[in-house]
C-alpha positions as CSV (number, residue, x, y, z in Angstrom):
1,M,118.1,121.1,75.0
2,M,119.7,118.0,73.4
3,D,121.9,120.2,71.3
4,N,123.4,121.9,74.4
5,A,124.3,118.5,76.0
6,S,126.0,117.2,72.8
7,T,128.0,120.4,72.5
8,S,129.2,120.1,76.1
9,A,130.1,116.4,75.6
10,Q,132.0,117.3,72.4
11,R,133.9,120.1,74.2
12,I,134.8,117.8,77.0
13,R,136.0,115.1,74.6
14,I,138.2,117.7,72.7
15,G,139.6,119.0,76.0
16,L,140.5,115.6,77.2
17,T,142.1,114.7,73.9
18,G,144.2,117.8,74.0
19,L,145.2,117.1,77.6
20,A,146.3,113.6,76.6
21,F,148.2,114.9,73.6
22,A,150.1,117.5,75.8
23,F,150.9,114.8,78.4
24,L,152.3,112.5,75.7
25,L,154.3,115.4,74.2
26,V,155.9,116.2,77.6
27,L,156.6,112.5,78.2
28,L,158.3,112.2,74.8
29,G,160.4,115.3,75.5
30,S,161.5,113.9,78.8
31,V,162.5,110.6,77.3
32,I,164.5,112.3,74.6
33,S,166.3,114.6,77.0
34,R,167.3,111.8,79.3
35,S,168.6,109.7,76.4
36,G,170.9,112.5,75.4
37,S,172.7,112.7,78.7
38,D,175.7,110.5,79.3
39,D,176.1,108.5,82.4
40,T,179.8,109.0,82.8
41,P,180.7,111.9,85.1
42,N,183.1,114.5,83.9
43,A,186.2,115.7,85.8
44,V,184.2,118.5,87.6
45,D,181.6,116.1,88.8
46,Q,184.2,113.6,90.0
47,A,186.0,116.3,92.0
48,A,182.8,117.4,93.6
49,M,182.0,113.8,94.6
50,N,185.4,113.2,96.1
51,E,185.4,116.3,98.3
52,P,183.8,116.0,101.7
53,S,180.6,118.0,102.0
54,E,180.6,120.4,104.9
55,P,178.0,123.1,104.1
56,L,178.4,124.9,107.4
57,A,182.1,125.2,106.8
58,E,181.6,126.5,103.3
59,L,179.3,129.2,104.7
60,G,181.8,130.0,107.4
61,V,179.5,129.2,110.3
62,A,181.5,126.2,111.6
63,P,185.1,125.2,111.2
64,G,185.8,122.6,108.6
65,A,187.8,119.4,109.0
66,S,190.1,120.4,106.1
67,N,190.9,123.7,107.8
68,T,191.8,121.9,111.1
69,Q,194.0,119.4,109.3
70,A,195.8,122.2,107.4
71,D,196.4,124.1,110.7
72,N,197.8,121.0,112.4
73,S,200.1,120.2,109.6
74,S,201.5,123.8,109.5
75,E,202.1,123.7,113.3
76,T,204.2,120.5,113.1
77,E,206.6,121.9,110.6
């Protein structure tokens, strides 16, 4: 009976060690991938940040402000 308990304890210890190793491996990979990314936005990111976000207008559900302004400017000419 004692042999069965020691075997179970050893299996639990090995399982927890493997789990800790996998956690540290994922943590290390996350740190490495974040350090490789640069913090300066490129031209595409800057253009996306400067444009007003109107998701309904992009889907065509509601009129967008840019469409209204373009229509008004063409009527005045």
